[in-house]
A tleap script that builds the chain and sets N, CA, C and O, in Angstrom:
source leaprc.protein.ff14SB
mol = sequence {
  NMET THR THR ARG ARG LEU VAL TRP LYS ALA
  LEU LEU THR LEU PHE GLN TYR ASP LEU ARG
  LEU SER LYS ARG ASP PHE LYS GLU LEU TYR
  GLN GLY VAL ARG ASP TRP PRO ILE THR ASP
  LYS PRO TRP ALA ASP ALA ASP THR GLU ARG
  ILE CYS HIE ALA VAL ALA LEU ALA CYS MET
  TRP TYR PRO LYS GLU ALA PRO CYS LEU GLN
  ARG SER VAL VAL ALA VAL ARG LEU LEU ARG
  ASP GLU GLY VAL PRO ALA ARG MET VAL ILE
  GLY ALA GLN GLN VAL PRO PHE LYS SER HIE
  ALA TRP VAL GLU VAL ASN GLY ARG VAL VAL
  ASN ASP LYS PRO HIE ILE CYS ALA THR TYR
  ALA ARG LEU GLU THR SER ASP GLU ARG ALA
  SER GLY HIE CSER
}
set mol.1.N position { 18.362 2.924 1.549 }
set mol.1.CA position { 17.955 3.565 2.816 }
set mol.1.C position { 17.710 2.889 3.951 }
set mol.1.O position { 16.930 1.941 3.861 }
set mol.2.N position { 18.186 3.142 5.004 }
set mol.2.CA position { 18.141 2.632 6.496 }
set mol.2.C position { 16.669 2.325 6.760 }
set mol.2.O position { 15.723 2.944 6.273 }
set mol.3.N position { 16.594 1.173 7.688 }
set mol.3.CA position { 15.160 0.763 8.269 }
set mol.3.C position { 14.608 2.116 9.010 }
set mol.3.O position { 13.433 2.480 8.966 }
set mol.4.N position { 15.565 2.734 9.636 }
set mol.4.CA position { 15.144 3.864 10.762 }
set mol.4.C position { 14.587 5.092 9.531 }
set mol.4.O position { 13.455 5.566 9.633 }
set mol.5.N position { 15.356 5.435 8.605 }
set mol.5.CA position { 15.010 6.352 7.641 }
set mol.5.C position { 13.628 6.018 6.746 }
set mol.5.O position { 12.932 6.928 6.295 }
set mol.6.N position { 13.343 4.699 6.561 }
set mol.6.CA position { 12.198 4.394 6.026 }
set mol.6.C position { 10.961 4.272 7.011 }
set mol.6.O position { 9.847 4.583 6.590 }
set mol.7.N position { 11.125 3.842 8.270 }
set mol.7.CA position { 10.134 4.362 9.368 }
set mol.7.C position { 9.870 5.807 9.312 }
set mol.7.O position { 8.687 6.136 9.223 }
set mol.8.N position { 10.722 6.683 9.346 }
set mol.8.CA position { 10.329 8.033 9.530 }
set mol.8.C position { 9.745 8.403 8.116 }
set mol.8.O position { 8.901 9.297 8.069 }
set mol.9.N position { 10.107 7.829 7.067 }
set mol.9.CA position { 9.273 8.448 5.788 }
set mol.9.C position { 7.884 7.666 5.806 }
set mol.9.O position { 6.922 8.226 5.281 }
set mol.10.N position { 7.775 6.825 6.187 }
set mol.10.CA position { 6.595 5.893 6.443 }
set mol.10.C position { 5.473 7.006 7.425 }
set mol.10.O position { 4.390 7.447 7.041 }
set mol.11.N position { 6.081 7.229 8.630 }
set mol.11.CA position { 5.395 8.095 9.410 }
set mol.11.C position { 4.746 9.174 8.777 }
set mol.11.O position { 3.541 9.424 8.752 }
set mol.12.N position { 6.000 9.984 8.102 }
set mol.12.CA position { 5.486 11.348 7.382 }
set mol.12.C position { 4.507 11.031 6.320 }
set mol.12.O position { 3.589 11.811 6.065 }
set mol.13.N position { 4.661 9.973 5.728 }
set mol.13.CA position { 3.642 9.834 4.534 }
set mol.13.C position { 2.353 9.375 5.176 }
set mol.13.O position { 1.287 9.715 4.664 }
set mol.14.N position { 2.380 8.594 6.307 }
set mol.14.CA position { 1.188 8.493 6.944 }
set mol.14.C position { -0.003 9.813 7.333 }
set mol.14.O position { -1.222 9.959 7.242 }
set mol.15.N position { 1.230 10.658 7.827 }
set mol.15.CA position { 0.543 11.980 8.146 }
set mol.15.C position { 0.061 12.809 6.906 }
set mol.15.O position { -0.888 13.593 6.935 }
set mol.16.N position { 0.748 12.566 5.940 }
set mol.16.CA position { 0.475 13.285 4.464 }
set mol.16.C position { -1.057 12.769 4.176 }
set mol.16.O position { -2.111 13.384 4.339 }
set mol.17.N position { -0.860 11.608 3.757 }
set mol.17.CA position { -2.207 10.988 3.385 }
set mol.17.C position { -3.497 11.123 4.342 }
set mol.17.O position { -4.614 11.322 3.863 }
set mol.18.N position { -3.275 11.007 5.674 }
set mol.18.CA position { -4.261 11.298 6.719 }
set mol.18.C position { -4.924 12.678 6.343 }
set mol.18.O position { -6.141 12.808 6.219 }
set mol.19.N position { -4.089 13.607 6.189 }
set mol.19.CA position { -4.403 15.040 5.971 }
set mol.19.C position { -5.321 15.141 4.612 }
set mol.19.O position { -6.408 15.714 4.683 }
set mol.20.N position { -4.889 14.604 3.440 }
set mol.20.CA position { -5.233 14.542 2.180 }
set mol.20.C position { -6.515 13.838 2.265 }
set mol.20.O position { -7.493 14.406 1.778 }
set mol.21.N position { -6.669 12.632 2.834 }
set mol.21.CA position { -7.906 11.875 2.878 }
set mol.21.C position { -8.979 12.727 3.680 }
set mol.21.O position { -10.153 12.591 3.333 }
set mol.22.N position { -8.672 13.614 4.748 }
set mol.22.CA position { -9.670 14.452 5.411 }
set mol.22.C position { -10.055 15.524 4.613 }
set mol.22.O position { -11.170 15.980 4.865 }
set mol.23.N position { -9.375 16.083 3.650 }
set mol.23.CA position { -9.655 17.289 3.001 }
set mol.23.C position { -10.164 17.084 1.322 }
set mol.23.O position { -10.604 17.990 0.615 }
set mol.24.N position { -9.972 15.643 0.913 }
set mol.24.CA position { -10.380 15.382 -0.360 }
set mol.24.C position { -11.104 14.162 -0.441 }
set mol.24.O position { -11.194 13.396 0.519 }
set mol.25.N position { -11.556 13.978 -1.401 }
set mol.25.CA position { -12.510 12.726 -1.749 }
set mol.25.C position { -11.453 11.490 -1.964 }
set mol.25.O position { -10.273 11.603 -2.299 }
set mol.26.N position { -12.251 10.150 -1.656 }
set mol.26.CA position { -11.557 9.180 -2.033 }
set mol.26.C position { -11.010 8.827 -3.183 }
set mol.26.O position { -9.995 8.130 -3.191 }
set mol.27.N position { -11.734 9.352 -4.577 }
set mol.27.CA position { -11.498 9.105 -5.595 }
set mol.27.C position { -10.397 9.838 -6.187 }
set mol.27.O position { -10.004 9.481 -7.298 }
set mol.28.N position { -9.750 10.984 -5.495 }
set mol.28.CA position { -8.949 11.697 -5.750 }
set mol.28.C position { -7.616 10.860 -5.144 }
set mol.28.O position { -6.605 10.518 -5.757 }
set mol.29.N position { -7.924 10.673 -3.885 }
set mol.29.CA position { -6.590 9.749 -3.394 }
set mol.29.C position { -6.353 8.554 -3.677 }
set mol.29.O position { -5.302 8.042 -3.292 }
set mol.30.N position { -7.345 7.792 -4.469 }
set mol.30.CA position { -7.055 6.454 -5.109 }
set mol.30.C position { -6.238 6.733 -6.392 }
set mol.30.O position { -5.288 6.014 -6.701 }
set mol.31.N position { -6.736 8.088 -7.336 }
set mol.31.CA position { -6.067 8.321 -8.445 }
set mol.31.C position { -4.597 8.571 -8.163 }
set mol.31.O position { -3.777 8.201 -9.003 }
set mol.32.N position { -4.196 9.169 -7.046 }
set mol.32.CA position { -2.903 9.489 -6.651 }
set mol.32.C position { -2.152 8.272 -6.704 }
set mol.32.O position { -1.047 8.265 -7.246 }
set mol.33.N position { -2.686 7.155 -6.151 }
set mol.33.CA position { -2.051 5.910 -5.893 }
set mol.33.C position { -1.924 5.235 -7.333 }
set mol.33.O position { -0.944 4.515 -7.527 }
set mol.34.N position { -2.682 5.388 -8.164 }
set mol.34.CA position { -2.784 4.813 -9.626 }
set mol.34.C position { -1.771 5.602 -10.348 }
set mol.34.O position { -1.293 5.050 -11.339 }
set mol.35.N position { -1.459 6.468 -10.132 }
set mol.35.CA position { -0.331 7.741 -10.938 }
set mol.35.C position { 0.957 7.467 -10.413 }
set mol.35.O position { 2.001 7.596 -11.053 }
set mol.36.N position { 0.862 7.068 -9.175 }
set mol.36.CA position { 2.339 7.335 -8.478 }
set mol.36.C position { 3.396 6.389 -9.354 }
set mol.36.O position { 3.307 5.169 -9.497 }
set mol.37.N position { 4.375 7.230 -9.878 }
set mol.37.CA position { 5.225 6.417 -10.893 }
set mol.37.C position { 6.198 5.279 -10.194 }
set mol.37.O position { 6.356 5.389 -8.978 }
set mol.38.N position { 6.732 4.406 -10.744 }
set mol.38.CA position { 7.608 3.378 -10.367 }
set mol.38.C position { 8.826 3.982 -10.677 }
set mol.38.O position { 9.004 4.490 -11.784 }
set mol.39.N position { 9.754 3.977 -9.738 }
set mol.39.CA position { 11.218 4.513 -10.092 }
set mol.39.C position { 11.843 3.518 -10.905 }
set mol.39.O position { 11.329 2.399 -10.935 }
set mol.40.N position { 12.852 3.750 -11.554 }
set mol.40.CA position { 13.667 2.812 -12.476 }
set mol.40.C position { 14.719 2.397 -11.634 }
set mol.40.O position { 15.802 2.959 -11.798 }
set mol.41.N position { 14.610 1.418 -10.656 }
set mol.41.CA position { 15.650 1.161 -9.628 }
set mol.41.C position { 15.415 -0.425 -9.697 }
set mol.41.O position { 14.338 -1.011 -9.798 }
set mol.42.N position { 16.611 -0.925 -9.621 }
set mol.42.CA position { 16.796 -2.596 -9.227 }
set mol.42.C position { 16.132 -2.972 -7.616 }
set mol.42.O position { 16.379 -2.297 -6.617 }
set mol.43.N position { 15.434 -3.939 -7.633 }
set mol.43.CA position { 14.806 -4.255 -6.430 }
set mol.43.C position { 14.879 -5.603 -6.324 }
set mol.43.O position { 15.020 -6.248 -7.363 }
set mol.44.N position { 14.791 -6.336 -4.959 }
set mol.44.CA position { 14.746 -7.593 -4.472 }
set mol.44.C position { 13.558 -7.866 -3.537 }
set mol.44.O position { 13.067 -6.976 -2.842 }
set mol.45.N position { 13.199 -8.898 -3.546 }
set mol.45.CA position { 12.209 -9.183 -2.452 }
set mol.45.C position { 12.547 -8.848 -0.926 }
set mol.45.O position { 11.640 -8.745 -0.100 }
set mol.46.N position { 13.709 -8.704 -0.637 }
set mol.46.CA position { 14.046 -8.364 0.481 }
set mol.46.C position { 13.924 -6.673 0.742 }
set mol.46.O position { 13.718 -6.158 1.841 }
set mol.47.N position { 14.057 -6.138 -0.213 }
set mol.47.CA position { 13.439 -4.516 -0.119 }
set mol.47.C position { 11.866 -4.573 0.092 }
set mol.47.O position { 11.355 -3.765 0.868 }
set mol.48.N position { 11.189 -5.379 -0.485 }
set mol.48.CA position { 9.982 -5.294 -0.495 }
set mol.48.C position { 9.512 -5.814 1.097 }
set mol.48.O position { 8.515 -5.336 1.639 }
set mol.49.N position { 10.256 -6.713 1.664 }
set mol.49.CA position { 9.835 -7.015 3.008 }
set mol.49.C position { 10.275 -5.781 4.010 }
set mol.49.O position { 9.552 -5.232 4.841 }
set mol.50.N position { 11.472 -5.531 3.747 }
set mol.50.CA position { 11.876 -4.381 4.643 }
set mol.50.C position { 11.168 -2.901 4.733 }
set mol.50.O position { 11.127 -2.117 5.681 }
set mol.51.N position { 10.629 -2.800 3.419 }
set mol.51.CA position { 9.733 -1.598 3.262 }
set mol.51.C position { 8.216 -1.910 4.086 }
set mol.51.O position { 7.701 -1.105 4.862 }
set mol.52.N position { 7.750 -2.997 3.800 }
set mol.52.CA position { 6.526 -3.357 4.358 }
set mol.52.C position { 6.845 -3.486 6.006 }
set mol.52.O position { 6.012 -3.113 6.833 }
set mol.53.N position { 7.799 -3.904 6.287 }
set mol.53.CA position { 8.136 -3.895 7.817 }
set mol.53.C position { 8.159 -2.504 8.365 }
set mol.53.O position { 7.541 -2.285 9.407 }
set mol.54.N position { 8.785 -1.579 7.789 }
set mol.54.CA position { 8.773 -0.092 7.997 }
set mol.54.C position { 7.514 0.316 8.211 }
set mol.54.O position { 7.207 0.736 9.327 }
set mol.55.N position { 6.646 0.261 7.247 }
set mol.55.CA position { 5.235 0.782 7.332 }
set mol.55.C position { 4.572 0.192 8.543 }
set mol.55.O position { 3.949 0.960 9.277 }
set mol.56.N position { 4.630 -0.958 8.805 }
set mol.56.CA position { 4.170 -1.596 10.094 }
set mol.56.C position { 4.609 -1.048 11.455 }
set mol.56.O position { 3.894 -1.048 12.457 }
set mol.57.N position { 5.780 -0.612 11.390 }
set mol.57.CA position { 6.676 -0.009 12.549 }
set mol.57.C position { 6.054 1.252 12.493 }
set mol.57.O position { 5.542 1.519 13.581 }
set mol.58.N position { 5.909 2.083 11.693 }
set mol.58.CA position { 5.336 3.422 11.572 }
set mol.58.C position { 4.169 3.416 11.996 }
set mol.58.O position { 3.929 4.247 12.871 }
set mol.59.N position { 3.091 2.548 11.571 }
set mol.59.CA position { 1.776 2.326 11.977 }
set mol.59.C position { 1.538 2.291 13.589 }
set mol.59.O position { 0.611 2.808 14.213 }
set mol.60.N position { 2.758 1.453 14.140 }
set mol.60.CA position { 2.597 1.211 15.661 }
set mol.60.C position { 2.862 2.534 16.401 }
set mol.60.O position { 2.389 2.704 17.524 }
set mol.61.N position { 3.666 3.546 15.749 }
set mol.61.CA position { 4.035 4.511 16.509 }
set mol.61.C position { 3.150 5.686 15.895 }
set mol.61.O position { 3.373 6.795 16.382 }
set mol.62.N position { 2.248 5.616 14.968 }
set mol.62.CA position { 1.337 6.573 14.510 }
set mol.62.C position { 0.391 6.987 15.617 }
set mol.62.O position { 0.061 6.060 16.358 }
set mol.63.N position { -0.100 8.137 15.881 }
set mol.63.CA position { -0.955 8.610 17.011 }
set mol.63.C position { -2.397 8.117 17.047 }
set mol.63.O position { -3.132 8.242 18.027 }
set mol.64.N position { -2.753 7.521 15.840 }
set mol.64.CA position { -4.024 6.939 15.682 }
set mol.64.C position { -4.148 5.666 14.699 }
set mol.64.O position { -3.283 5.291 13.907 }
set mol.65.N position { -5.241 5.161 14.892 }
set mol.65.CA position { -5.264 3.665 13.957 }
set mol.65.C position { -4.985 4.227 12.479 }
set mol.65.O position { -5.408 5.298 12.044 }
set mol.66.N position { -4.414 3.557 11.983 }
set mol.66.CA position { -4.141 3.790 10.509 }
set mol.66.C position { -4.910 2.504 9.914 }
set mol.66.O position { -4.419 1.376 9.929 }
set mol.67.N position { -6.151 2.813 9.398 }
set mol.67.CA position { -6.862 1.678 8.600 }
set mol.67.C position { -6.081 1.205 7.405 }
set mol.67.O position { -5.205 1.864 6.845 }
set mol.68.N position { -6.538 -0.175 7.019 }
set mol.68.CA position { -5.834 -0.707 5.737 }
set mol.68.C position { -5.733 0.072 4.598 }
set mol.68.O position { -4.700 0.059 3.928 }
set mol.69.N position { -6.578 0.669 4.340 }
set mol.69.CA position { -6.460 1.813 3.081 }
set mol.69.C position { -5.196 2.766 3.121 }
set mol.69.O position { -4.418 3.030 2.204 }
set mol.70.N position { -5.202 3.192 4.376 }
set mol.70.CA position { -3.940 4.112 4.771 }
set mol.70.C position { -2.593 3.481 4.547 }
set mol.70.O position { -1.621 3.883 3.907 }
set mol.71.N position { -2.819 2.260 5.326 }
set mol.71.CA position { -1.411 1.429 5.207 }
set mol.71.C position { -1.293 1.166 3.847 }
set mol.71.O position { -0.171 1.474 3.444 }
set mol.72.N position { -1.959 0.752 3.062 }
set mol.72.CA position { -1.703 0.468 1.718 }
set mol.72.C position { -1.208 1.549 0.732 }
set mol.72.O position { -0.385 1.425 -0.175 }
set mol.73.N position { -1.875 2.598 1.108 }
set mol.73.CA position { -1.547 3.975 -0.036 }
set mol.73.C position { 0.007 4.160 0.394 }
set mol.73.O position { 0.839 4.377 -0.487 }
set mol.74.N position { 0.313 4.090 1.486 }
set mol.74.CA position { 1.753 4.283 1.978 }
set mol.74.C position { 2.610 3.255 1.547 }
set mol.74.O position { 3.574 3.647 0.889 }
set mol.75.N position { 2.520 2.085 1.734 }
set mol.75.CA position { 3.192 1.066 1.153 }
set mol.75.C position { 3.336 1.119 -0.356 }
set mol.75.O position { 4.384 0.726 -0.869 }
set mol.76.N position { 2.419 1.546 -1.033 }
set mol.76.CA position { 2.447 1.458 -2.585 }
set mol.76.C position { 3.392 2.483 -2.851 }
set mol.76.O position { 4.278 2.250 -3.673 }
set mol.77.N position { 3.328 3.722 -2.206 }
set mol.77.CA position { 4.133 4.706 -2.316 }
set mol.77.C position { 5.476 4.644 -2.225 }
set mol.77.O position { 6.205 5.106 -3.103 }
set mol.78.N position { 6.047 3.896 -0.836 }
set mol.78.CA position { 7.338 3.714 -0.632 }
set mol.78.C position { 7.535 2.649 -1.575 }
set mol.78.O position { 8.398 2.981 -2.388 }
set mol.79.N position { 7.138 1.656 -1.758 }
set mol.79.CA position { 7.571 0.564 -2.716 }
set mol.79.C position { 7.596 0.955 -3.995 }
set mol.79.O position { 8.340 0.249 -4.675 }
set mol.80.N position { 7.037 1.853 -4.602 }
set mol.80.CA position { 7.268 2.330 -5.935 }
set mol.80.C position { 8.511 3.148 -5.815 }
set mol.80.O position { 9.413 2.895 -6.614 }
set mol.81.N position { 8.712 4.207 -4.824 }
set mol.81.CA position { 9.959 4.982 -4.721 }
set mol.81.C position { 10.991 4.216 -4.771 }
set mol.81.O position { 12.026 4.768 -5.143 }
set mol.82.N position { 11.062 2.741 -4.427 }
set mol.82.CA position { 12.242 2.128 -4.450 }
set mol.82.C position { 12.154 1.215 -5.454 }
set mol.82.O position { 12.859 0.211 -5.351 }
set mol.83.N position { 11.274 1.364 -6.636 }
set mol.83.CA position { 11.440 0.441 -7.802 }
set mol.83.C position { 10.723 -0.824 -7.990 }
set mol.83.O position { 10.806 -1.531 -8.995 }
set mol.84.N position { 9.898 -1.096 -6.780 }
set mol.84.CA position { 9.111 -2.297 -6.732 }
set mol.84.C position { 7.797 -1.946 -7.266 }
set mol.84.O position { 7.163 -0.962 -6.884 }
set mol.85.N position { 7.416 -2.736 -8.121 }
set mol.85.CA position { 6.021 -2.672 -8.960 }
set mol.85.C position { 4.720 -3.108 -8.242 }
set mol.85.O position { 3.986 -3.962 -8.740 }
set mol.86.N position { 4.451 -2.504 -7.060 }
set mol.86.CA position { 3.740 -2.519 -6.009 }
set mol.86.C position { 2.103 -2.094 -6.482 }
set mol.86.O position { 2.056 -0.919 -6.846 }
set mol.87.N position { 1.073 -2.647 -6.532 }
set mol.87.CA position { -0.256 -2.185 -6.457 }
set mol.87.C position { -1.162 -2.613 -5.421 }
set mol.87.O position { -1.108 -3.634 -4.735 }
set mol.88.N position { -2.012 -1.663 -5.414 }
set mol.88.CA position { -2.901 -1.746 -4.142 }
set mol.88.C position { -4.147 -2.168 -4.708 }
set mol.88.O position { -4.653 -1.627 -5.691 }
set mol.89.N position { -4.773 -3.393 -3.920 }
set mol.89.CA position { -5.947 -4.149 -4.453 }
set mol.89.C position { -6.960 -3.566 -3.077 }
set mol.89.O position { -6.544 -3.331 -1.943 }
set mol.90.N position { -8.254 -3.439 -3.528 }
set mol.90.CA position { -9.426 -3.153 -3.068 }
set mol.90.C position { -10.468 -4.487 -3.077 }
set mol.90.O position { -10.922 -4.974 -4.113 }
set mol.91.N position { -10.710 -4.903 -1.923 }
set mol.91.CA position { -11.709 -6.120 -1.929 }
set mol.91.C position { -12.952 -5.896 -1.110 }
set mol.91.O position { -12.943 -4.945 -0.329 }
set mol.92.N position { -13.856 -6.543 -1.183 }
set mol.92.CA position { -15.026 -6.825 -0.556 }
set mol.92.C position { -15.802 -8.258 -0.087 }
set mol.92.O position { -15.783 -9.174 -0.909 }
set mol.93.N position { -16.363 -8.440 0.981 }
set mol.93.CA position { -16.997 -9.698 1.042 }
set mol.93.C position { -18.366 -9.418 1.345 }
set mol.93.O position { -18.613 -8.478 2.101 }
set mol.94.N position { -19.376 -10.169 0.812 }
set mol.94.CA position { -20.777 -9.774 0.775 }
set mol.94.C position { -21.428 -9.966 2.124 }
set mol.94.O position { -22.175 -9.058 2.487 }
set mol.95.N position { -21.234 -11.198 3.074 }
set mol.95.CA position { -21.899 -11.467 4.253 }
set mol.95.C position { -21.027 -11.737 5.051 }
set mol.95.O position { -20.424 -12.788 4.834 }
set mol.96.N position { -20.653 -10.982 6.168 }
set mol.96.CA position { -21.126 -9.779 6.288 }
set mol.96.C position { -20.373 -8.974 5.661 }
set mol.96.O position { -19.200 -9.270 5.429 }
set mol.97.N position { -20.992 -7.652 5.224 }
set mol.97.CA position { -20.252 -6.769 4.383 }
set mol.97.C position { -19.018 -6.123 5.055 }
set mol.97.O position { -18.992 -5.569 6.154 }
set mol.98.N position { -18.071 -6.288 4.246 }
set mol.98.CA position { -16.627 -5.662 4.808 }
set mol.98.C position { -15.740 -5.440 3.469 }
set mol.98.O position { -15.882 -6.099 2.439 }
set mol.99.N position { -14.878 -4.484 3.646 }
set mol.99.CA position { -14.081 -4.035 2.483 }
set mol.99.C position { -12.524 -4.255 3.185 }
set mol.99.O position { -12.296 -4.439 4.381 }
set mol.100.N position { -11.657 -4.188 2.209 }
set mol.100.CA position { -10.286 -4.248 2.941 }
set mol.100.C position { -9.571 -3.982 1.594 }
set mol.100.O position { -10.028 -4.316 0.501 }
set mol.101.N position { -8.267 -3.272 1.824 }
set mol.101.CA position { -7.271 -2.858 0.976 }
set mol.101.C position { -5.907 -3.591 1.310 }
set mol.101.O position { -5.532 -3.585 2.483 }
set mol.102.N position { -5.301 -4.092 0.542 }
set mol.102.CA position { -3.930 -4.683 0.585 }
set mol.102.C position { -2.934 -4.297 -0.629 }
set mol.102.O position { -3.288 -3.658 -1.620 }
set mol.103.N position { -1.534 -4.826 -0.374 }
set mol.103.CA position { -0.738 -4.543 -1.568 }
set mol.103.C position { -0.251 -5.538 -2.008 }
set mol.103.O position { 0.043 -6.390 -1.169 }
set mol.104.N position { 0.011 -5.823 -3.354 }
set mol.104.CA position { 0.678 -6.971 -4.089 }
set mol.104.C position { 1.631 -6.575 -4.914 }
set mol.104.O position { 1.649 -5.460 -5.434 }
set mol.105.N position { 2.617 -7.599 -5.117 }
set mol.105.CA position { 3.948 -7.158 -5.967 }
set mol.105.C position { 3.864 -8.498 -6.908 }
set mol.105.O position { 3.853 -9.603 -6.365 }
set mol.106.N position { 3.811 -8.387 -8.171 }
set mol.106.CA position { 3.745 -9.705 -9.097 }
set mol.106.C position { 2.749 -10.748 -8.462 }
set mol.106.O position { 3.055 -11.927 -8.284 }
set mol.107.N position { 1.642 -10.250 -8.166 }
set mol.107.CA position { 0.402 -11.042 -7.851 }
set mol.107.C position { 0.600 -11.433 -6.299 }
set mol.107.O position { -0.439 -11.808 -5.756 }
set mol.108.N position { 1.551 -11.414 -5.635 }
set mol.108.CA position { 1.761 -11.815 -4.209 }
set mol.108.C position { 1.309 -10.733 -3.201 }
set mol.108.O position { 1.797 -9.608 -3.316 }
set mol.109.N position { 0.516 -10.958 -2.331 }
set mol.109.CA position { 0.200 -10.085 -1.152 }
set mol.109.C position { 1.497 -9.851 -0.210 }
set mol.109.O position { 2.003 -10.759 0.449 }
set mol.110.N position { 1.889 -8.745 -0.228 }
set mol.110.CA position { 3.098 -8.275 0.713 }
set mol.110.C position { 2.985 -7.476 2.023 }
set mol.110.O position { 3.947 -7.212 2.744 }
set mol.111.N position { 1.718 -7.122 2.254 }
set mol.111.CA position { 1.661 -6.264 3.640 }
set mol.111.C position { 0.394 -6.822 4.214 }
set mol.111.O position { -0.269 -6.107 4.965 }
set mol.112.N position { 0.006 -8.021 3.930 }
set mol.112.CA position { -1.098 -8.876 4.721 }
set mol.112.C position { -0.986 -10.279 4.766 }
set mol.112.O position { 0.055 -10.817 4.388 }
set mol.113.N position { -1.864 -10.878 5.153 }
set mol.113.CA position { -1.878 -12.383 5.310 }
set mol.113.C position { -1.957 -13.049 3.685 }
set mol.113.O position { -2.853 -12.704 2.916 }
set mol.114.N position { -1.150 -13.801 3.392 }
set mol.114.CA position { -1.163 -14.497 2.079 }
set mol.114.C position { -2.438 -14.840 1.624 }
set mol.114.O position { -2.707 -14.482 0.478 }
set mol.115.N position { -3.408 -15.539 2.349 }
set mol.115.CA position { -4.752 -15.844 2.064 }
set mol.115.C position { -5.873 -14.776 2.046 }
set mol.115.O position { -7.038 -15.133 1.871 }
set mol.116.N position { -5.560 -13.527 2.215 }
set mol.116.CA position { -6.384 -12.431 2.185 }
set mol.116.C position { -7.386 -12.593 0.937 }
set mol.116.O position { -8.568 -12.249 0.955 }
set mol.117.N position { -6.757 -13.136 -0.077 }
set mol.117.CA position { -7.544 -12.822 -1.345 }
set mol.117.C position { -8.425 -13.841 -1.433 }
set mol.117.O position { -9.313 -13.826 -2.286 }
set mol.118.N position { -8.273 -14.870 -0.533 }
set mol.118.CA position { -9.742 -15.952 -0.568 }
set mol.118.C position { -10.923 -15.310 0.397 }
set mol.118.O position { -12.087 -15.710 0.366 }
set mol.119.N position { -10.513 -14.407 1.134 }
set mol.119.CA position { -11.675 -13.757 1.884 }
set mol.119.C position { -12.425 -12.632 1.231 }
set mol.119.O position { -13.625 -12.473 1.452 }
set mol.120.N position { -11.692 -11.794 0.376 }
set mol.120.CA position { -12.327 -10.827 -0.324 }
set mol.120.C position { -12.187 -10.816 -1.825 }
set mol.120.O position { -11.121 -10.943 -2.428 }
set mol.121.N position { -13.326 -10.657 -2.337 }
set mol.121.CA position { -13.351 -10.412 -4.007 }
set mol.121.C position { -12.786 -9.158 -4.174 }
set mol.121.O position { -12.861 -8.183 -3.426 }
set mol.122.N position { -12.174 -9.292 -5.302 }
set mol.122.CA position { -11.238 -8.160 -5.945 }
set mol.122.C position { -12.448 -7.151 -6.388 }
set mol.122.O position { -13.456 -7.506 -6.999 }
set mol.123.N position { -12.145 -5.836 -5.960 }
set mol.123.CA position { -13.296 -4.759 -6.577 }
set mol.123.C position { -12.278 -4.108 -7.465 }
set mol.123.O position { -12.563 -3.961 -8.654 }
set mol.124.N position { -11.361 -3.788 -7.104 }
set mol.124.CA position { -10.398 -2.848 -7.950 }
set mol.124.C position { -8.745 -3.086 -7.818 }
set mol.124.O position { -8.335 -3.573 -6.765 }
set mol.125.N position { -8.061 -2.844 -8.578 }
set mol.125.CA position { -6.809 -2.910 -8.740 }
set mol.125.C position { -6.128 -1.484 -9.068 }
set mol.125.O position { -6.410 -0.803 -10.055 }
set mol.126.N position { -5.036 -1.093 -7.921 }
set mol.126.CA position { -4.756 0.284 -8.603 }
set mol.126.C position { -3.919 0.457 -9.753 }
set mol.126.O position { -3.899 1.519 -10.375 }
set mol.127.N position { -3.224 -0.545 -10.063 }
set mol.127.CA position { -2.158 -0.305 -11.147 }
set mol.127.C position { -2.241 -1.538 -12.015 }
set mol.127.O position { -1.421 -2.331 -11.552 }
set mol.128.N position { -2.772 -1.998 -12.925 }
set mol.128.CA position { -2.463 -3.233 -13.692 }
set mol.128.C position { -1.155 -3.365 -14.283 }
set mol.128.O position { -0.509 -4.413 -14.303 }
set mol.129.N position { -0.798 -2.280 -14.754 }
set mol.129.CA position { 0.658 -2.264 -15.205 }
set mol.129.C position { 1.766 -2.434 -14.387 }
set mol.129.O position { 2.891 -2.523 -14.879 }
set mol.130.N position { 1.534 -2.498 -12.965 }
set mol.130.CA position { 2.533 -2.760 -11.957 }
set mol.130.C position { 2.711 -4.173 -11.730 }
set mol.130.O position { 3.729 -4.584 -11.173 }
set mol.131.N position { 1.696 -5.029 -12.164 }
set mol.131.CA position { 2.038 -6.375 -12.040 }
set mol.131.C position { 2.076 -7.161 -13.305 }
set mol.131.O position { 2.186 -8.385 -13.379 }
set mol.132.N position { 1.986 -6.434 -14.154 }
set mol.132.CA position { 2.287 -7.156 -15.554 }
set mol.132.C position { 0.971 -7.606 -16.120 }
set mol.132.O position { 0.944 -8.012 -17.281 }
set mol.133.N position { -0.204 -7.563 -15.340 }
set mol.133.CA position { -1.396 -7.971 -15.914 }
set mol.133.C position { -2.230 -7.066 -16.740 }
set mol.133.O position { -2.040 -5.861 -16.577 }
set mol.134.N position { -3.077 -7.424 -17.557 }
set mol.134.CA position { -3.835 -6.780 -18.196 }
set mol.134.C position { -5.239 -6.925 -18.181 }
set mol.134.O position { -5.942 -6.202 -18.887 }
savepdb mol mol.pdb
quit
C-alpha cells in the first residue's frame, strides 16, 4: 500500500475511532483493539516505520488533536492489517499522575520515543500474543 493510501486509511480510522469513543465506553474500545486480528502477511521493520509515519501524518491533518490513545489504536489496527504483530501498551506515572498509550512490536516501541517505557509503568498490554510474551 502506498504512503498516500496509508495516510488516508489512517485519517478515516481516526474519524472512526473518534466516533466510537464518543458513543461507547473505553472498555469496549479497548476490547476491540485486543481482538483485532493480525493478518497472515510477511512484514519487515520498514513496513512498521512506514505505517507509523502515515499515522503521524494523518494526525497532523486531523481537524482536532488526536490523543495518544487514539493514535495508538489506529496504529495497532493498521499495523495488524499489514501482518505486523503490534500491541498497544497503557502506562502511568504516579507523581504527577499521568497516563500514556504507545505501540510496541516485539517489545520495541514503534510510535513514540524508545525510552517512554522508563517514564511510565505498564498498566495493561492489549495483546500478549502479539509480542510472543505470556
